[in-house]
C-alpha positions as CSV (number, residue, x, y, z in Angstrom):
1,X,23.6,23.5,15.2
2,X,20.0,24.0,15.9
3,X,16.8,21.1,15.7
4,X,15.5,22.0,12.5
5,X,19.2,21.9,10.9
6,X,19.6,18.2,13.0
7,X,16.5,17.1,11.8
8,X,17.1,18.3,8.2
9,X,20.6,17.2,7.1
10,X,21.8,14.1,10.3
11,X,18.7,11.9,10.4
12,X,19.7,9.4,8.0
13,X,18.7,6.4,9.1
14,X,15.9,3.7,10.5
15,X,16.0,0.2,12.0
16,X,13.8,-2.7,10.7
17,X,13.9,-6.4,10.1
18,X,17.1,-7.2,8.4
19,X,17.5,-10.3,5.7
20,X,20.8,-10.7,6.9
21,X,20.5,-11.1,10.5
22,X,17.8,-10.0,13.2
23,X,17.2,-6.0,13.6
24,X,19.3,-3.9,10.6
25,X,20.0,-0.3,10.2
26,X,18.7,1.2,7.2
27,X,19.4,4.4,5.0
28,X,16.6,6.3,4.7
29,X,18.2,8.6,2.0
30,X,21.1,8.3,-0.5
31,X,24.2,8.8,1.5
32,X,27.5,9.4,-0.3
33,X,31.3,8.3,0.4
34,X,32.7,9.8,3.5
35,X,29.9,11.1,4.9
36,X,29.2,10.5,8.9
37,X,25.9,8.8,9.1
38,X,25.4,8.6,13.1
39,X,25.4,12.5,14.0
40,X,24.8,12.6,17.9
41,X,22.8,15.5,19.2
42,X,25.1,17.6,21.1
43,X,22.6,19.7,22.9
44,X,20.5,19.2,25.9
45,X,18.3,16.4,26.6
46,X,14.4,17.7,26.7
47,X,11.2,17.8,25.2
48,X,11.5,20.2,22.1
49,X,8.5,22.1,20.0
50,X,8.9,22.9,16.3
51,X,5.7,25.0,14.4
52,X,3.7,23.1,12.1
53,X,5.1,24.7,9.3
54,X,8.6,24.0,10.2
55,X,7.8,20.4,10.7
56,X,6.2,20.7,7.0
57,X,9.7,21.8,5.6
58,X,11.4,18.4,7.1
59,X,12.2,15.9,4.7
60,X,9.1,13.4,4.7
61,X,11.3,10.6,5.9
62,X,12.1,12.6,9.2
63,X,8.4,13.5,9.5
64,X,7.6,9.9,9.4
65,X,10.3,9.2,12.0
66,X,8.5,11.8,14.2
67,X,5.0,10.6,13.9
68,X,5.7,7.2,14.2
69,X,7.8,7.7,17.5
70,X,5.8,10.5,19.1
71,X,1.6,11.1,19.9
72,X,1.0,14.5,17.8
73,X,-2.6,14.8,17.6
74,X,-4.0,17.2,14.9
75,X,-5.1,19.8,17.2
76,X,-1.9,19.9,19.2
77,X,-0.5,23.9,18.1
78,X,2.8,22.7,17.3
79,X,4.9,18.9,16.7
80,X,6.6,17.5,20.0
81,X,9.5,15.0,20.2
82,X,12.4,14.4,22.4
83,X,15.9,14.6,21.8
84,X,18.7,12.8,24.1
85,X,22.6,14.6,24.6
86,X,24.9,12.6,22.9
87,X,22.5,9.9,21.4
88,X,21.6,10.0,17.6
89,X,18.0,10.8,16.9
90,X,15.9,7.9,18.5
91,X,18.9,5.5,19.8
92,X,21.2,6.0,22.5
93,X,23.9,3.4,20.7
94,X,22.8,3.0,16.9
95,X,26.1,0.9,16.2
96,X,24.4,-2.2,18.0
97,X,22.0,-2.6,15.1
98,X,24.5,-2.3,12.1
99,X,25.1,-5.7,11.0
100,X,28.7,-6.6,10.0
101,X,29.3,-6.9,6.1
102,X,32.7,-8.2,6.0
103,X,33.6,-7.7,2.2
104,X,29.9,-6.0,1.6
105,X,30.7,-3.5,4.4
106,X,29.5,0.3,3.2
107,X,30.2,1.5,6.9
108,X,33.5,2.1,8.8
109,X,32.2,1.4,12.2
110,X,35.0,3.2,13.9
111,X,34.8,6.4,12.1
112,X,30.9,6.2,11.2
113,X,31.5,7.3,7.7
114,X,30.5,5.9,4.6
115,X,32.8,3.6,2.6
116,X,30.7,3.3,-0.2
117,X,27.5,5.3,-1.5
118,X,24.6,3.6,0.4
119,X,21.1,4.2,-1.7
120,X,18.1,4.7,0.2
121,X,16.6,1.6,1.7
122,X,19.9,0.0,1.5
123,X,21.0,-1.7,4.8
124,X,24.0,0.0,6.3
125,X,26.8,-2.8,7.4
126,X,30.0,-2.3,9.5
127,X,33.3,-3.1,8.7
128,X,34.1,-3.9,12.5
129,X,35.7,-7.7,13.1
130,X,33.3,-9.8,14.8
131,X,36.0,-10.8,17.3
132,X,34.9,-7.5,18.7
133,X,31.1,-7.9,19.0
134,X,28.9,-10.3,21.4
135,X,27.2,-13.4,19.6
């Protein structure tokens, strides 16, 4: 998978204040049952650049994630961002930001797959057991 494919198909979540507890993880787009939510970047850690035309073809939510995370000035001939090997797009361990959902869980914390359909904007809630978490 190249960086454009990753940015187009594998960036699915962002973190934000949660009405449930502290910070939570929220879907940027609809996620189907069985879909892996946190696909880690398998390639080298480094700064990546893409042409502005490639950037313009990305989903709007991915473009917003890049723009809010990295300073890309209009005069730059390209768009730049960092990717870190074995990390989710902008988080080393995205699971730490998913709240427990109990019977309302929509995400299997072990397999990293959706166990219910998750709509864009919905909080992602894990099914991990509280005795396995730090309180």
